[in-house]
C-alpha positions in Angstrom: -22.8 166.5 -137.4 -25.3 163.9 -136.5 -24.9 160.9 -134.3 -27.3 158.1 -133.9 -27.8 156.2 -130.4 -30.0 153.6 -129.2 -32.7 154.5 -126.8 -34.5 157.7 -125.5 -33.4 160.9 -124.0 -31.4 160.3 -120.8 -30.2 156.8 -122.2 -26.6 155.9 -121.3 -25.8 155.8 -125.0 -26.9 159.4 -125.3 -24.8 160.3 -122.3 -21.7 158.5 -123.8 -22.2 160.2 -127.1 -22.4 163.7 -125.6 -19.2 163.1 -123.6 -17.5 162.0 -126.7 -18.7 164.5 -129.2 -19.7 167.4 -127.0 -23.2 168.6 -126.3 -23.6 170.9 -129.5 -24.0 168.1 -131.9 -27.3 166.6 -133.2 -28.1 163.3 -131.5 -30.7 161.1 -133.0 -32.4 158.4 -130.9 -33.1 155.0 -132.5 -35.4 152.1 -131.3 -32.8 149.4 -131.7 -29.0 148.9 -132.0 -29.6 147.5 -135.6 -31.3 150.8 -136.4 -28.2 152.8 -135.2 -26.0 150.6 -137.5 -28.4 151.0 -140.5 -28.5 154.9 -139.9 -24.8 155.1 -140.3 -24.6 152.5 -143.2 -27.2 154.4 -145.2 -25.8 157.7 -144.5 -28.7 159.1 -142.5 -26.3 160.0 -139.8 -22.5 160.5 -139.8 -21.7 158.6 -136.9 -23.4 156.0 -134.4 -22.6 154.9 -130.9 -23.3 151.5 -129.3 -22.2 149.8 -126.1 -20.0 146.8 -126.7 -19.0 145.6 -123.2 -19.4 146.4 -119.5 -17.1 145.9 -116.6 -19.6 143.9 -114.7 -21.9 142.1 -117.0 -19.4 141.4 -119.8 -19.7 141.7 -123.7 -22.8 142.7 -125.5 -22.8 139.9 -128.2 -25.6 141.4 -130.2 -23.5 144.3 -130.9 -20.2 142.2 -131.7 -22.5 140.3 -134.2 -23.5 143.7 -135.8 -19.9 144.3 -136.5 -19.5 141.0 -138.3 -22.6 141.4 -140.3 -22.1 144.8 -141.4 -19.2 146.9 -143.1 -18.7 149.9 -140.8 -15.6 150.7 -138.9 -14.7 151.7 -135.4 -13.4 155.2 -135.2 -13.4 155.8 -131.6 -14.2 154.6 -128.0 -15.2 155.9 -124.7 -15.6 154.4 -121.3 -18.7 155.7 -119.4 -18.9 155.6 -115.5 -22.3 153.8 -115.1 -24.3 154.3 -111.9 -27.9 153.0 -111.7 -30.8 154.6 -109.9 -34.1 152.9 -109.0 -36.7 155.4 -110.4 -40.5 155.8 -109.9 -43.2 158.3 -110.3 -43.6 160.8 -107.6 -45.1 160.0 -104.3 -44.5 156.2 -104.9 -42.6 154.5 -102.0 -40.2 151.6 -102.6 -42.8 149.2 -100.6 -45.3 149.8 -103.4 -43.0 148.7 -106.1 -43.9 145.1 -107.4 -42.3 145.4 -111.0 -39.0 146.6 -112.1 -38.1 147.5 -115.7 -34.9 148.0 -117.4 -32.5 146.9 -120.0 -31.0 143.3 -119.5 -27.5 144.7 -119.1 -28.7 147.2 -116.4 -30.5 144.3 -114.7 -27.3 142.2 -114.9 -25.2 145.1 -113.3 -27.6 145.4 -110.3 -27.9 141.7 -109.4 -26.9 142.0 -105.7 -29.5 144.7 -105.1 -32.3 142.8 -106.9 -31.6 139.5 -104.9 -33.0 141.4 -101.7 -36.4 141.4 -103.4 -37.1 137.8 -104.5 -40.8 138.3 -104.9 -40.3 141.4 -107.3 -41.0 140.8 -111.0 -38.1 142.0 -113.2 -39.1 143.0 -116.7 -36.5 143.4 -119.4 -37.1 146.2 -121.9 -35.2 147.6 -124.8 -33.5 150.8 -123.1 -33.2 152.1 -119.5 -34.6 155.5 -120.3 -37.6 153.9 -122.3 -38.4 152.1 -119.0 -38.7 155.5 -117.2 -40.7 157.1 -120.0 -43.1 154.2 -120.0 -43.7 154.3 -116.3 -44.0 158.0 -116.5 -46.6 157.8 -119.6 -48.7 155.1 -118.2 -48.7 156.4 -114.6 -47.7 153.1 -113.1 -48.0 153.1 -109.3 -46.5 149.7 -108.6 -43.4 149.9 -110.9 -39.9 151.2 -110.9 -37.2 151.6 -113.5 -33.4 151.1 -113.2 -31.9 153.9 -115.2 -29.6 156.9 -115.1 -30.0 160.0 -112.9 -30.2 162.0 -116.1 -33.3 160.0 -117.0 -35.0 160.7 -113.8 -34.3 164.4 -114.3 -35.5 164.5 -117.9 -38.8 162.8 -117.0 -39.1 164.6 -113.6 -39.3 161.4 -111.7 -38.3 160.3 -108.1 -35.2 158.5 -107.2 -36.1 155.7 -104.8 -32.6 154.3 -104.3 -29.2 155.7 -105.5 -26.2 153.8 -106.9 -27.6 150.3 -106.9 -25.1 148.7 -109.2 -23.0 145.8 -107.7 -19.7 147.7 -107.9 -19.4 151.4 -107.9 -16.5 151.4 -110.3 -18.9 150.0 -113.0 -18.0 151.2 -116.6 -19.5 150.6 -120.0 -17.2 150.8 -123.1 -19.0 152.4 -126.1 -17.6 152.3 -129.7 -18.0 154.9 -132.5 -19.1 153.8 -135.9 -18.5 155.3 -139.2 -18.5 154.3 -142.9 -14.8 155.1 -143.4 -11.9 154.0 -141.1 -10.0 156.7 -139.2 -6.6 157.9 -140.3 -4.4 158.3 -137.4 -2.2 161.5 -137.6 -1.2 162.4 -134.1 0.5 160.0 -131.6 0.1 162.2 -128.5 -2.2 159.5 -127.1 -2.2 155.7 -127.5 -3.7 153.8 -130.4 -5.5 150.5 -130.6 -6.8 148.4 -133.5 -9.7 145.9 -133.7 -9.9 143.0 -136.2 -12.2 139.9 -136.7 -10.9 136.7 -138.1 -11.6 133.0 -138.4 -8.9 130.3 -138.2 -8.4 127.5 -140.4 -9.4 124.0 -139.1 -5.8 122.8 -138.3 -4.1 121.8 -135.0 -2.8 124.7 -132.9 -4.7 127.3 -135.3 -5.5 129.8 -132.3 -2.1 129.5 -130.9 -0.6 130.3 -134.1 -2.9 133.3 -134.6 -1.9 134.7 -131.3 1.8 133.9 -131.8 1.9 136.4 -134.8 1.4 139.1 -132.4 3.5 137.8 -129.6 6.6 137.3 -131.8 6.3 141.0 -132.6 5.8 142.2 -129.0 2.3 143.4 -129.7 0.1 143.6 -126.7 -3.3 141.9 -127.0 -5.9 143.8 -125.1 -9.0 141.7 -125.8 -10.1 138.5 -127.6 -13.7 137.4 -127.9 -15.1 134.4 -129.8 -18.6 134.2 -131.4 -20.4 131.5 -133.4 -20.2 131.5 -137.1 -23.8 131.9 -138.3 -24.9 128.7 -140.1 -21.7 126.9 -139.3 -22.1 124.7 -136.2 -19.4 125.0 -133.7 -17.2 127.2 -135.8 -16.3 130.7 -134.5 -15.1 134.0 -135.4 -12.6 135.8 -133.0 -12.7 139.6 -132.3 -9.4 141.0 -131.1 -8.2 144.4 -129.8 -4.4 145.0 -130.0 -2.1 147.9 -129.3 -0.9 150.0 -132.0 -1.9 151.4 -135.4 -2.6 149.1 -138.4 -0.3 150.9 -140.6 2.6 150.6 -138.4 5.2 148.0 -139.6 4.8 145.4 -136.8 1.0 145.5 -136.7 0.8 145.5 -140.5 3.2 142.5 -140.7 1.3 140.6 -137.9 -2.1 141.0 -139.7 -0.5 139.8 -143.0 1.0 136.8 -141.3 -2.5 136.0 -139.7 -4.1 136.1 -143.0 -1.9 133.1 -144.0 -3.5 130.9 -141.3 -7.1 132.3 -141.4 -10.1 131.8 -143.7 -11.6 135.3 -143.1 -9.9 138.5 -141.8 -11.2 142.0 -141.6 -9.9 145.2 -140.2 -12.6 146.9 -137.9 -10.6 149.9 -137.3 -7.7 151.7 -135.7 -8.5 154.6 -133.3 -7.4 156.4 -130.2 -7.7 154.6 -126.8 -10.8 156.1 -125.0 -10.9 157.9 -121.9 -13.1 157.3 -118.7 -15.9 159.9 -118.8 -17.9 160.7 -115.5 -21.0 162.4 -116.7 -22.7 165.3 -115.0 -26.3 165.3 -114.6 -28.5 168.4 -114.9 -31.9 169.9 -116.0 -32.0 170.6 -119.7 
């Protein structure tokens, strides 16, 4: 089994993938989130994993847009406990650091810590582990990265400051992508479903869309709006709700929704994810 993830060895996406699939599988790093999506869509890997939202920094809109543009399905999810570390080359003190590199989501999750250094240059990069690798490779003596403890271990770097995230209950939700939807057999753990839809331009359209679930006592877990590409001030809505799409109430709710929507697509039904606390070790 092969699983694509975005970033380098030690990236949070790799940690989440190993927590979900187990460490014995083959994990394939990809430069960008779009490459993860393409790898699965083209059959180069069986699965892909991408972050979709963070409890501090919110939704990762780029990846919501990928779901809309493509045809893959969500077949699983996992919530990763995320702790951030300030990492530098060995024998570099915090006082020497003038630049901090990291992914924009990690930077957003450490805003309170970074505010303590108003003269520091904050440099966004594509991945947290990539930032660590770059600082190591280029032997930068005035730079640090915000990344995982695993990245510090993998690249044999020093940790200048531990757990610098704003809130220590910080979690990121990752979703698992595949070419075919998941079939739910066991009901020993709760199931959720995800859809994307656009409403007709009529009064009360969104209210009516939500009502089809309320009338059937279906719990809505999340709703997110995103602009429709090329359609000014028109929006798609991503929604997560409790239950399996093949169950009677959920099936009838979605069929009812189709009557008042211009676009409607199932993104998948899958088991509700667990919260994972990764262990860091030399490998």
